[in-house]
C-alpha positions, 0 to 999 in steps of 0.5 A: 133692768127694773120691771114694773110689778104688782107683787108686794111682800106685805098685805094691804087692803085689796091685796091678793095672796099668791100662796095657794095654787096655780091653775092651768088647762091640762090641754094648754101647750106643754111649754106652759106646763113646764114653765108653771112647774118651774114657777112652783119651784121658784115660790119654794125658793122664796117662801120655802113652800112650793106652789101647788099646781092644778091641771084642770079640764071642763069637768074639774070641780074647784074647791073653795079658796080665797085666791089663786093664780091662773095661767094660760094661752088665748089659743089653747086654754079654756080657762082663759077663753071662758074668762074672756067670754064672760067679760071678766078678762080684757085681751084687746091689747094682746089678742092676735099679737106676737108674744104679748101677755097681760097679768091682772087681778080678776074677781070671781074667776072660777066657782068658789074662787074669790080672786085670782092673778090671771096671766094670759098670753096671746100664744105659747111663748108669751104665756111662758114669758108671763109666768117667768115675769112673775118669777122675776117679780117675786125675786127669782133672777133668770140667772138663779142657776147659771150664776147662782143668784139666790133669791131673798127669802120672804114669808108671804107673797101678795099681788096688788090690784092693777094690770100689766101688759107686755109686748109686742117685742121690739125684735121678733126673734131674739137669741144666741149663737153658741160659738167657739165653745171648746174647750171651756163650755165643752169641757164643762158639758162633758163633765156635767152632762155626758159625752155630748151636748144632750137634752139635759144641758139644753133644758138648762139653756132653754129655761134661761133663754125663756126667762130672758124673753129670748126665743131663738137658738143657733146651737153648739157646733164647734169641734173639740176633743173628743168629738169632731163636732157637735150636732144638735140634731143627732147628739141627742134625738130629744134636743129638737123635740124638746126645744119645740116643746119648751118654745125655742125656735132652732136654726143653724149657723151661717155656714150650716144650711138646711138644719144640718150641722157640719159635723153631720156631713163630715161624719160620713164624708171625707175632707174636701167633699163639701163642694156643690159643683162636684157633689151636688146630688149628695148635698141635695139629699143632705139638704132635703133630709135636714129640712124634712127632719125639722118639719114638725118643729119650730125652725128657722132654716138657714139658706145658702152655702159657704165653702169647706171650713167656713170659707168662701166657695172656690168656684169660677162664679160663686154668685151663680152657684149660690143662686142655683143652691138657693133655688134648690133649697127653696124648692125643698122648703116649699115642700116641707115648710118653715121660715127661712133666712140667708146669712149675709156673712163675709163674701155673701154680703158682697154677692148681695151688694152686687146684685144677688137676688134673694126671694122676698120672703127670705129673712136677710140676716146681716152680719156684724164685722165679727167684733160687734159692729153692725155692718149693714141694716135694711134700707129702702124697700129692704125693710118692707120685704115679707121676710124682713131682716135681722142682725147677727152680732158677736158680742159678750154682754150681760144677759138681759132682755134688751131686744124685747124692749129696745127702749128699756135702757134710756140713752141718757141713763145707762146707770139704770141698766147696771142698777137693775142688773145689780138689784136683780142678781146681787142685792138691792142693798148694794145695787148702787155700789155694784152698779158703779163697779159694773159701769166703770169696769165696762168703761175701762173694757170699752177702751180696748178689748183684753185680747187686743191689749199688748205690752205696748198698747198703753203708754207708760211714758206719756200722760200717765196713761198706763199707770192711770188705767192700772190704778183705776182697775186696782181701785175697782178691785179694792172696792169690789173686794170690800163689797164682797166682804159685806155680802152673805155667803149665799150672795158671794158666789153670784157676786164673784161670777158677775162682778168680782172675777170680772174686775180682778181678772181684768186688773191682773191682765192689764197690770201684767201687760203694763208691767211687761212694758216697764220691764222692757223700758227698765231693761233698755235703761239698765235699771236694777229693777228690771228683773223685779219687773220680770218677776212681777210679770211671772207672779201676775201670770200665776195669779191669773191661773190661780184666779181661774182655778178659784172660779173652777173650784167654786161651789164644789166645782160646779163651773169647772172648765168654764175658764179653760180657754187660754188667753195669753199668746195669741198670734195674728190669726183666730186660732187659739193658743194651746196653753198660755204663754208670755214672751219678751221679758228682759233681764239685766246682770245685777251682779255686774257694775255699770260702765264708769263712763255712765256711773251709777245713778240713772235718771228717767223723766216723764215723756221719754225713755231717754236718748240712747238709753242704756248705752255709753257715750265716750264724751260722757265725762264732759257732758255731765250734766248732759248737754247737746242731743242728750238734753231732750231725754232729760226734759220734762213736759212743761208746767203751766197754770192751766195744765198738769200741775205736777210732773215727776222724774225717777232716780234709779240705780244702774250698778252695784253701788249704793248711794244717797242723792239730793235734789236742788232747784234754782227758785224757791217757787219750784217745789220738789218732793222728796228732795233727798233719799238713798238707793240700795239693794232694798230700794232701787228707784225713787220718784221725785215730784215737781210742782210750782207755787204759781202765785210766787212765779214772776208774771209772764215767766217763760223759761226752761229751768234746771233741776240739779240732782247729785249723789254721794257716788259722784253722779251729777245731772240736770233735769230740764223743766219748761215753766210757762206762766200765762193767763187766758186772754181775759177774765170773761173767757169761758172754755178750754185753755191750751197747755203743753201745746194742745187742747183736749176736750172729752165727750162729756164736755160737748154732749149738749148742742150749745155754742162756746169759745175756746182759748189757745196761746201762741199758734205754731204751724203746722197744727191739726185738729184730731177728731176721735169718732166711735167705731161705726160702719156705713150701715146704709150703702146709699148714705155713707157716714159724713161729717162737717168740721169747722173752726170759727168760719173756717170749714174743712168741708163735708167729709167721709168718715170711712173710705170706700172698701176695695170691694163692695160689701167688704170692710173699709181700709184700716178697719183692722186698726180702728176696730181694735182701737174702738175709734176712727181717728181723723186728723185735719190740717188747720189753715195758717190763718188761725189767729191767737185767742178764743175760737169755736169748734163745730162738728156736725154729723149726717147720721146718728149711729156715730158719736164724737168721743174726743177733740184734740187741737194739736199745736205740736205738743201731742205725744204718742199714746193710746187715748191721747192727751188728758183733758184740758183745763176748763175755765169760766162758767160750766153750767151751760158750757159745751162745744157745738155738736149736732146731727144735721142733713149734709151733702154726700160726696 
């Protein structure tokens, strides 16, 4: 994200050089000293000359110099305090505010110094953020080490006159949870830093967090060979002390209370011993020791207790036991002090919703659904509690300080986010192209997470869905590869890690899954290409591994092990596979000839796998061309003026014979390409496209025509194509036109709140309105998500988007399907009274945390797919067109 900056790399009148020295109070916070030393190195990375750092006290005599940088906190820096006292530095907008800082040019700040850039913070962390903000302004990315982002070289650095103020942050505590770290991160840490997650590793992480304006950490804790688990507090005795010095508040995960890692308990206690009712006194000492150990450091103490293995407690009355545990933990904290939170994770949220009392000064940490969707936010008096509330979200996102300023990414311009990220991490010269790559890749990934994509996820039969997604990934990969070739060798490692690998890995994974589906379909149809598809799957499987190895070998193995996590072969459990595995490949015997009944030439039409594909029909000699119940398997979706303009079918070999083929149509206005060809061992398949020359089609033509295909081997077949020539009701119509027995309207066409009309042809019954809502949950139990849908004046009423869960605080029915699809799909039956012609669809919401992605009016033609029908044709003026979608106050059922 682009930040306002006073830095310039060219001298102008009133510019101040930043190349001389950085001065700070020797008695200021240690974390500020550390950040200043990093700033000096950042200057060296940009200009080739590190900035001189001067630590001063009250007796320091400053040499004459034209300019310098002065950094310090209002709390501990006499330099800053003196500037404020002398009226040279205004701090009204940051003083006594949380993590707020300012940077400005001050004249005659010190004896002998003409001008200085002053960075002043209200506290320790804010001053550190100010220092690292200057690093960003001179071109050093927060990801300079973690993603090998090389800053652009500059000969000199200047600052313009002006004043910038930052803070207070939108979210008070902002940070990460290092979770599921084995085998990838753990393998890398063990190789690069030592046998445990030690202070050398955490210093790298602390620096990144602070550069991203974060301040909070749940450290690594997962077991992974050769360690039974990680403990931030005992793996290296310097970890906790260093976090405090740097400025990071440390807490522990939702099932590790009182600043203790679970690995600590099981290092001294047997399995099954983590039970409050059976081991109370020992657990109490364990809690007290953890809190006491943390009392000298900035800590956010997690309260509560879950059962062994991060599961619900197996006791008769879990809420009563939890209340007893909280009472004891509170008594300990009253003795040793510290901020406290209760993680409302899984069953603990159920207890809370059912009346579990939580002390007012304890932070309520609401959990997501483990898929990045917020389950609950504070409502009513909950938002006014002394301890306030937070949210834990499990989501992989580009690391930028969004929680610092939640208004930094405008809702109507997400591209600015990607442009800022690209500008900061790759190069301003290619930021537009890089942003478009990231934006489109993010859109594709948002269709469905990779781990939920299987061979049957995307349709290879309908709407060109699977092929279209793969082609889009391939196009992105081509563009990314070309862009990478234009970058300097110094820029390419960052581009590979942040852009190219991301796209290439996604392309390989998605194409592999789609090719698996083709292998299955081709096998059913007994195509000769079946084995080729299986071989292509294996080649993609190897390409996936090779890409991971390329990542591991980057920069002489700097990131070895980082992609060690297997990602093929998951089952219906969270347990990761031990190594990658793919299954379900089919093979046909290519040496074997086809049964004479079905002959050598096969046909496959878009939209169907065929009727009894690959099987014989004893009456086949009398049903060629196919008739009766076989016709639907050879019938294409219709061609209409306002629908898809090209259909296709495929001719394939299903035996050992080679042959030539030709296609003929009954009308000159039916265009086929190619119209002839040859299939042999080198070419097993041919795709034939069919289109219509509409100006030459008779008015109101509505028939199923037959396209004839014959081969030199004596094969003979018909493909059936419905052709419907109709127009909209009148030329003044503005809206979407029905085709293929449905109307499909994407979100981009109803983003504004204006009225419009919509057209359909004949109205068969029953028909239905299908609404695709973004994945969301009822974050306010007193105000569930509701919507109202209407067609013209026909109202479907006020409807709940999400059903009530079986238990209060649990997840709703069919959540497991919706969370993978990223949508709630709601189908409403349309009354028989709907007439032919133009219509208006209206949808209104009760809250703003849900969006309508797509509307489909199904007149009986919607076929099975993941994304639904393609966008219908929009006719008429489009400048101010959109369906009416609005947020309003609705009644709650």
